[in-house]
C-alpha positions in Angstrom: 4.7 32.0 -15.8 4.6 30.2 -19.1 4.4 26.4 -19.3 8.0 26.3 -20.5 9.2 28.3 -17.5 7.3 26.0 -15.2 8.7 22.9 -16.8 12.3 24.3 -16.5 11.6 25.0 -12.8 10.2 21.6 -12.2 13.3 20.1 -13.8 15.6 22.0 -11.5 13.6 21.2 -8.4 13.9 17.4 -8.1 11.3 15.8 -6.0 13.6 12.8 -5.5 15.4 14.5 -2.6 12.1 14.8 -0.7 11.0 11.2 -1.1 13.2 9.6 1.6 12.2 12.0 4.4 8.6 11.8 3.3 8.7 8.0 3.4 10.3 8.2 6.8 7.4 10.3 8.1 4.9 7.9 6.5 6.3 4.7 8.1 6.7 6.4 11.5 3.0 7.5 11.3 2.0 3.9 10.4 4.2 2.5 13.2 2.4 4.8 15.7 -1.0 3.4 14.5 0.4 -0.2 14.7 1.6 0.2 18.2 -1.8 1.4 19.3 -3.4 -1.8 17.8 -0.8 -4.4 18.8 -2.1 -6.8 21.4 0.0 -6.7 24.5 0.8 -9.6 26.9 4.4 -8.8 27.9 5.1 -5.8 25.6 7.8 -7.6 23.7 6.0 -7.6 20.4 5.1 -4.0 20.6 8.6 -3.0 21.5 10.0 -5.0 18.6 8.0 -3.2 15.9 10.3 -1.1 13.7 10.4 0.7 10.4 12.6 0.6 7.3 13.0 2.9 4.3 14.9 1.9 1.3 17.5 4.2 -0.2 15.8 6.7 -2.4 12.5 6.5 -0.4 10.5 4.6 -3.0 9.7 1.7 -0.5 9.3 1.5 3.2 7.5 -0.6 5.7 6.8 -1.5 9.3 7.4 -4.9 10.8 8.9 -7.0 13.5 11.3 -9.9 13.8 9.5 -11.7 16.6 8.9 -15.3 15.7 5.3 -15.5 17.0 4.2 -12.2 15.3 2.6 -13.9 12.3 0.4 -16.0 14.6 -0.7 -12.9 16.6 -1.3 -11.0 13.3 -3.4 -13.9 12.0 -5.7 -13.5 15.0 -5.7 -9.8 15.0 -4.2 -8.1 11.9 -2.8 -5.1 13.7 -0.4 -4.1 10.9 -3.3 -4.1 8.3 -5.5 -2.2 10.8 -2.7 0.3 11.2 -2.5 0.9 7.5 -6.2 1.3 7.3 -6.3 3.6 10.3 -3.4 5.7 9.0 -4.7 6.3 5.5 -6.0 9.8 6.4 -2.7 10.8 8.1 -0.7 9.5 5.2 -2.9 11.4 2.7 -2.3 14.6 4.7 1.5 14.0 4.6 1.4 13.5 0.9 -0.8 16.5 0.3 1.5 18.7 2.5 4.6 17.4 0.7 3.1 18.2 -2.7 1.9 21.6 -1.6 5.4 22.5 -0.2 7.1 21.2 -3.3 5.0 23.1 -5.7 5.1 26.3 -3.7 8.9 26.1 -3.7 8.8 25.6 -7.5 6.5 28.5 -8.3 7.9 31.0 -5.8 
């Protein structure tokens, strides 16, 4: 395959359509890690944790709307720990998405 043919295939196979589902997998992976790290007294904080993905999949996150969550997080930064713990899993998701994308382009 020539570079011009590859460029034409890449142009016709937009990665944009894959971003949102990929970001959804990423935030759910990080949520799983966060819920393992969240301190539990009554379970309300852990149950309140949720995810969001912006349209287009360029941004996403995990969080909670519980008013005392910042104070708990200040004592034990469970969201930051979840991001640190989940780095390897996120890297695997990104690698897998890239591999699948390029194999669909070149096949």
